[in-house]
C-alpha positions as CSV (number, residue, x, y, z in Angstrom):
1,M,123.9,93.6,-162.5
2,A,120.0,93.4,-163.3
3,L,117.9,91.7,-160.6
4,H,116.9,89.1,-162.6
5,N,120.6,87.9,-163.3
6,D,121.2,88.4,-159.5
7,L,118.4,85.9,-158.9
8,G,119.8,83.4,-161.8
9,K,123.1,83.3,-160.3
10,E,121.9,83.0,-156.8
11,A,119.6,80.0,-157.9
12,E,122.6,78.2,-159.8
13,N,124.5,78.7,-156.5
14,E,121.6,77.1,-154.6
15,A,121.3,74.4,-157.3
16,V,125.0,73.6,-156.9
17,T,124.8,73.2,-153.1
18,Y,121.7,70.9,-153.4
19,L,123.3,68.8,-156.1
20,I,126.7,68.4,-154.1
21,S,124.4,67.4,-151.0
22,K,122.8,64.6,-153.0
23,G,126.3,63.3,-153.9
24,Y,126.7,64.9,-157.3
25,D,130.1,65.6,-158.4
26,I,130.2,69.1,-160.2
27,L,132.4,69.3,-163.5
28,E,131.4,72.6,-165.1
29,K,129.3,75.6,-164.4
30,N,128.1,78.0,-166.9
31,W,129.7,75.9,-169.9
32,R,129.5,77.6,-173.3
33,Y,129.6,76.1,-176.8
34,K,128.6,78.4,-179.7
35,K,125.2,79.9,-178.5
36,A,124.5,77.7,-175.7
37,E,125.3,77.7,-172.0
38,V,124.9,74.6,-170.0
39,D,124.3,75.6,-166.3
40,I,125.5,72.7,-164.6
41,I,127.6,69.6,-166.0
42,T,127.6,66.9,-163.2
43,L,128.7,63.3,-162.7
44,Y,126.4,61.0,-160.8
45,K,126.8,57.4,-160.4
46,E,128.8,56.9,-163.4
47,E,126.1,59.1,-165.4
48,L,127.0,62.5,-166.9
49,V,124.0,64.7,-165.5
50,I,123.3,67.9,-167.4
51,V,121.5,70.2,-165.4
52,E,119.4,73.4,-166.6
53,V,118.4,75.7,-163.6
54,K,115.6,77.8,-163.9
55,A,114.5,80.3,-161.3
56,R,111.5,82.6,-160.6
57,S,110.4,84.9,-158.0
58,S,106.8,84.2,-158.8
59,D,105.0,81.4,-160.4
60,L,101.8,83.3,-161.2
61,F,102.5,83.2,-164.9
62,I,104.7,80.2,-165.5
63,N,106.5,77.8,-163.8
64,P,110.4,77.8,-164.0
65,E,110.8,74.3,-165.5
66,D,108.2,75.6,-168.2
67,A,110.7,78.2,-169.5
68,V,113.1,75.3,-170.8
69,T,111.6,75.5,-174.6
70,P,112.3,73.0,-177.3
71,A,114.8,75.5,-178.8
72,K,116.6,75.6,-175.5
73,R,116.7,71.9,-175.2
74,K,117.9,71.7,-179.0
75,R,121.0,74.0,-177.9
76,I,121.6,72.1,-175.0
77,I,121.7,68.5,-176.6
78,E,124.0,70.0,-179.4
79,A,126.6,71.5,-176.8
80,V,126.5,68.4,-174.7
81,N,127.1,66.3,-177.8
82,Y,130.1,68.3,-178.4
83,Y,131.4,68.2,-174.9
84,V,131.1,64.3,-174.6
85,I,132.8,63.9,-178.0
86,D,135.6,66.7,-176.9
87,K,136.3,64.6,-173.8
88,D,136.4,61.4,-175.5
89,W,133.7,59.9,-173.1
90,N,131.6,56.8,-173.2
91,V,129.0,57.7,-170.9
92,N,125.2,57.5,-170.5
93,V,123.9,61.4,-170.5
94,R,120.7,62.3,-168.5
95,F,119.3,66.0,-168.8
96,D,117.6,67.3,-165.7
97,I,115.9,70.5,-164.9
98,I,116.1,72.0,-161.4
99,S,113.5,74.5,-160.8
100,L,113.8,77.2,-158.0
101,L,111.0,79.4,-156.8
102,K,112.1,82.0,-154.5
103,K,109.3,83.5,-151.8
104,R,110.0,85.6,-149.0
105,E,113.9,84.7,-149.2
106,K,113.2,81.0,-149.1
107,W,113.9,78.7,-152.1
108,T,111.6,75.9,-153.0
109,I,113.7,73.3,-155.2
110,N,112.1,71.2,-157.5
111,H,114.6,68.5,-159.2
112,I,113.1,67.0,-162.5
113,E,115.4,63.9,-163.4
114,D,115.2,62.9,-167.2
115,A,113.3,65.9,-167.8
116,F,114.1,65.6,-171.5
117,D,115.9,63.4,-173.6
118,I,117.9,63.7,-177.1
119,L,114.8,63.0,-179.2
120,L,113.1,66.0,-179.6
């Protein structure tokens, strides 16, 4: 597996551990719909929280959260719309980004709540 894939999987595991410590219930990891992959689907205080995880080993060129492009957001929103309809849920949905930066084997976590909404 490529090093960036290892970093991504490690970051997702760090994000899950962080979310659980904050009281989030993890419903799905790496859930797929068409061309979209939703990193983490959680339930928190009766709200469905969709979490996109972005990690880097350096912030010299771009912050991890800046890598969530409008096209990526659109794919995530489409996938989550299908997920909610498929589950027949009537819930509020929030889109978060967890940005992780790894330096010298230590993670810095930045949890951005309400990072984007359905209106693009």
